[in-house]
Phi, psi and omega in degrees: 000123180267122177287145172249165177164201185273143181271133185255183179296152178300153184235128178280135178298147181199169176302320177242120186253129178261118180280127183288169181252008179265010172183189179236357183230127183219151172264135182256126175258168182072173191239000182299138181291146176261098189251345189253300186183161163262129173276114186195149183294153175295139175091348186283146170243135175213162188233134179234134169241140195254141177264002172196198183280107176233129178273117174258125183267124175283120181211193180305326184257350178228111173256113190257157176301133177083358170058039178208163191288166190211133179244124183286170162235160185302123181098353170300145181230130175234144177249150188222156162231148175266107180283334170212175184300128173059021176234124180235162173224130173294127187242351181191174185198151170218105181258147182289335176280359180078002180284200177222139167280356189301319181259083181256067197217151175290346182244097185285011182263011171220169178246123187255126174258149185291156184301326175251131183304138172250095183288151185244141178273351175280116179297342184264010188249122174283123189231016174197148166210133171199165172228162185175182182244165173211147182254135189252160171223146174260159183208161172207171183301310173230159178084186175221157170228113181257130188264132175304131183280357175277341176229063179222030185236127179245171186241150181222155170222127177249124178241101187068233179266345181290124174244114182260131178237153173206148178187163179227117182237164185228127174284123174277325179197160175227170175208089173061043184291137181220155177067220192271130170277141178228150169254106186270155172102024176311148176298325180226145181287130176301140180237164175203151180247347176236153181316309182296347183266355187299319167269095198291317184207151172266135192240123175297133179227138179239115183247116171259085188278154176265007177299138182277169172099207182293162176291157183305117185306129183074353187063179183234133177228169181237153172214149176273166179219131192296126180102347189241135183261053170210158175275130164278129175247129183232160173266150183249186176069200179295349180255023182309122191204151168280350190277082180245342187295324186297340183279001187262132170228168167311138178074011170295127173259141175224128182247137179224152181194131177163179183234138180223158178280124182274192183295148171296000000 
């Protein structure tokens, strides 16, 4: 989106560019790189038209589309908003070649997001992608379930608000576990926007218990709960029950996989 408004006096390019108060639209003259910051009050929106090739450095004070440096051409237009004093985020562009500064990289085969998410209020705008690991612990109402530290790490992929998790864990020891078993340590706190979404998502759970006898009645599944960074483990089917902790013994393997809605 390109902002419109009153044109202010021309501004010479420099490492630090001071945005005037006489308008919201400015021509940038010269070719000196903008490498430090824009000096501007928090909350201001402004648009710049460049008269030549100016390299803008993506840094802590200047967040550009694609989170990479960008060199303008004569006639290029970029819009910004100051999220804090002297800290700006690019909000729009109009390039003379019809292209996009989003992939501002020597390798144009990927879309790069900034290391720190710049959240968007637009529900239809993808504003985040990341991958990583998370470490789990198990808990129950009474007693303990201890996980082998060599088998306590899961993997996640987050795309927008959707968080996909998977992991394979090994119980090393237990001490009289009872009532509901929980897996703590989800990488992001589950979220939900409606009453029906408070139990956000069902997660597939595989439990290879060393207990002898019949299979676990109803099997075990997991679900998230808005605002809590753990999975509740419950039994399904006609045997629906929260009493799952007693099925865990030393050498029990637990696998999980599924997707849940992260925080807004």
